[in-house]
N, C-alpha and C positions, 0 to 999 in steps of 0.2 A: 534245349528244355525234355523231359520226357513226358509223356501221353499219360494220364491219370489211368490205375489199371482197368476202370469201368468201362472208358473210353477207348481202349487199344482194339485194336481191329473191327472199331467202328467204322463205317460208311457215314459219307458227307449227306446222301440219303436218307438216313435214317434220321439224322437231326432235323424238326421243324422246330418252324417258325416258333410255338407255343414253348418250345422246349426252353429253345434261346431266350424269352419273354418273361419263362415263371422262374429258370436260376437267377436269371438279373433282377429278378423284383419288378418290371415293369408289365405295361400294359403289348402286345401285340401289335397295334398300331407302331406306340414308339419304339418295341424293336427295329418292325420294319423300316422307321423313317431315319432309325439310324443306321440299317445294313445299309441302302439305297444314299447316306450322304445327302439328304435333304436336314430340313432344318425345325425347330421345336423344341427344344431338348438341355438341355444343362452338359455342360462337359463332365461335369459325376457320372452323369445316367449314359453321355457316347461309350466314356471308359470301361466303365459296367460292361455294356451289352458289346463291347468291340472280344473288351480280355473272353467274356462268356463265351461267343462266338467264336474268337479265332483258338479257343481251346478245346470245345468241341469240334473244330473242322468245318461248320457250317456252311455251306454254298447253296445261294437257290441257285433251281434249275431250269435255267428255261427253255433248253434243247428240248430237254424231256416231256415239259408242260407243252411244248408246240410237236413233237414227232411222240408224242406217249413208249420212250426208247430212253433208257439210262447210256446209248453204248457212249463213247467218243469217238470223236471224228476224225479229218485231218486237220484241222485244227490247231498252231503250235502258240502258244502264249509267251511273249516276251519282253518282261521288264527290265528296263536301264534306269542308272537314274538318269543323264545323259544326254543329248546327239549334238551337243554344242562344242563338244570333244571331239577333235580327229580320231580321238585311241577310241571311243566308243561308235561313230558314226562308220567308221572301219572294220572294228567285230560284226557291228549289224549286219554290212555288204556279205562276209562270207556268210552271218548264218542266214538270212534271204536268198541269198545266190544257188546255196549246199540246199534249204530245205524247198524250195524252189524248182529245181531238178527233178525231184523225183515226187511232185504231187503233193506237198504239207502245204500249207498257209499260215502265215505269222499272221500273229493280231498285236501288235506293238502296243506300250505304254513308255510313257516317259514316268518316272515319281519321281525324279529328284532325289538327296536324303534321308527324304519326308516317312517316318513309320505312318502315322496315319494312311499320307497319301497312299503309299505304297498298298496298305492291308485293303484301302478299298477301292484300288485296281488288280487286286487281287480275285479279291470275291467278283467283282464286277466281270472280269474275263475268264475265271473258272465257271462262271452263269453258266457258258458255253458251253462246258463239259471240253474242254482239247484233249484234244490227246500228249500232250506234254509241255511242260509249264521249263521256262528258264526265266534263272536270275541270278546274282552279282553277288559277288560272294561278298558282306558285308555286317560288320553286328546288330542285332537286330531287340526289337523291343520285343519282350516274351508272347506278347498275341501275333505279334509274327511269325515269331519260331513254331507256337503251337501250332499254327495256319498250313504252314510248310514243312511239318514234322506229321502235317494228319491224313496227306495226301494219298491218295493211291497211284497217280498218275505218275511217270516217271521226269524225278526233277534233274536239270541242267546247272550247274553255278558255275561262273561265272569269273574268269580272271583273277581272281585272287584266290590264293590254295588254301594261306594259311589261315585263312578269316575262318574256314570252316572249322575250324578246330574252338573255335571262340564261339562262335553263333550257337553250338543250339541245334543243329541243323542235324534230320536224321545223318546215319552213317551211310543209306543206301542212298544217298542223295549223287548222281555222277558230278565230278568236276575236269574242268580242262580250263587251262590258265596258267600264269606262273608264279612263284617265290617272288613276291616280292619281297621282302625281308635279305633271302640272298641276294637280288639283283642290285639292292641296295651296298650292301654286305660286299660284292665286288664291286659296286664303285668308289668304296670310300679304301678299298684293300688297293686299289688302283693308285688315286689320288693323296694316298698317305706313304705308297713309296717313291713320290718324285714333288711333294712340298712336306714343308713343314710351317706348327704355323696354328690360328683360329680357324677355325670352318665354319659358315654360316651358312644356312638354307631359308630359300622363301616360300612355305607353299600358300595351300591357300584349305579357309573354315566353310563350310556353310553346313547352316539347320543342328549345329553344334556339333558336326563331324569334322575330324579333322581330313585331311584325303592322304594319302599316301603317308597313314601313319608307321606302316608298316615298314616301307621302302627306307625312312628318317630311324626308324631303328636299325637296320643292313646296316644305312652308311653310318651310324654315328660306333657300331662296333668294328667292321671294315678300317672308320679313320682312325680310330682307339681316343676319342673325344669325343665330349657332347660340343655341340653344334651350339653356336646364336641363331634361335630360330625367332621366323616373323611370318604368321598366321596371319594373311590377307580376309577381308569377308568380304570375299570382290571371284568374282569367277577369272578362272585360269586364260591370259591372253597374254598379247604384245604389249600390252599398256601397267598388265598389272607387275610383268617380271620389269620393268622400265621402274614405276616408281619403288619398286620392293628393294630390290636395289638399293637404290638411291634413299631408302631409311635406313634400311640394315646398315649399308659403309657411313651413313654419316653417324651414326648410335657406335657402331663397331668401327673404326678404323685399318685395327689390326690383323682383321682379316683377310686371310693370305684366298681361302677356298671361298666359291658360293656354289652351291649345289642349291637342284630346283625342282621343281614338283613335276613339268615336263619342259618339251621340250621350245612350247609360243613362251615359256618364261624366262626358259636361259638365253632367249633369242631378245629379247627384252630388256635383260639385264646387258647385254651384249653391248646393243646400240645405246645405251645408257652409258659403261663404260667407254664406247669410242670417242659420244659427244665430250662425259667432261676430262678427254686425255689419259685414262686412266690405261694400261696397258697390258692385252689381255694376250698368253698366260703372263707377263712380266712382270705385276702386279697384283694382278686378281685370276684366279685358273676360276672358268666359268665351264660346270658341267650340269643335265637336262636327264631326260628322260625320253623315253616314245620313239625315238628313231625315225621325226617326222620330216619331211620332205625337205622343208624348210630350215634344215640345221646343216646340212649336204650344199648347197648353195650359195650361205652367206659367205661372206672375204677370208673369214675364217672359219674355217668346217669346226662342227660341233663338238667335244667329248659328248657321248651318249651313250644309255642304253637302251641298244636296235629292238623292237618286239615283232614279233611276228602278227598282226594282226589282224589280218583274214583269213590268217592261218585258224589262229586261235578259234575265230565264229564258224568257221569252216567244220574244224575236228570236230568240235562243240554239237553241231546238227548234225555231224555222220554217227557220233556218238549217244547221241539223243535219240536218232531214227533207229539206230542199232534196239536199245533197248526196248524202246517202244515194239516192235516187230519181235523180240523176242533174241536174237542172237547178243550170245557173249557178249562183253564188250568191260574194258578196266574201269573201275569206282574212280580213279584217278587219272589224269594225264598230264603231263607237265610240259607245254610247248618251250621252253629256254630261251632265251635270250641272249645276245649276241653284247659284249661290248666294243661300243669301237673307237677309239681314240685320234679324236681331232685335235684338231692344233690350239683349240682354247683351254685345254689342260692338260 
């Protein structure tokens, strides 16, 4: 989303709470309650205030109030959807280690895949005037897009490089991660060269967001056919993969290839097949994503896509620090992936 002409180049400190309230048609008290995440207002009022605040790029300045300065500091705000998946926890480890090694202090928030939660956390974190911000690449609401695009501090987008072309973020934002469509296409190409027949995919849906959608699209492109899909309203886990495989194979017994959101779910499916006497890969081939440690210690090593998770975090931190300190840095850096041809496919 582009910022209206009247707002381009406007610094956040120039936008007052009174302006937000006036344009939203509410009192300053109500606007303040909405922006602080308090209660006592309608959903319609909340949405209007957040839309106006996001469009104008309003952020309350707590540090300026305390120190009488608008200057940034050594804080780096990091917003991640979850730490419950090993993929993100190791990316965070790489970020924190690199930032700490050169004197920067991370502020970490877990915001899920919910736009309202992310918006409130960003406003809270940005109020401390961090010198940089880290977010993940995903589709966002217009209010969140406008807020991120209005920032004058460097912004780093992690993980999904392709999402940046679709979510309206400013072209000046840094990106470090992988092309998930290409990772899925690579796996689809490999499996189509070895197997014929129907393919299935088991993934997860959270807050109306289908996780791994780009990888699924890439997989179907590489495999040359649409997959029978099952999106669980659950978190990724061994058990989710176990019962997901059970449901999908029961409904579609002709499936020859099963592709999963990540390795944890793929290992769960492998356990289900072993329990039911389904030969892997003789009856069904199984592939995952992530290159998690569990896949390499199974009786049959897992076919997967290995991602350099620590490197994603470390490189993102290095590039953000360079931008903060005025050192030239490429806008986009693709860390790349490795296809691991295991014994399950």
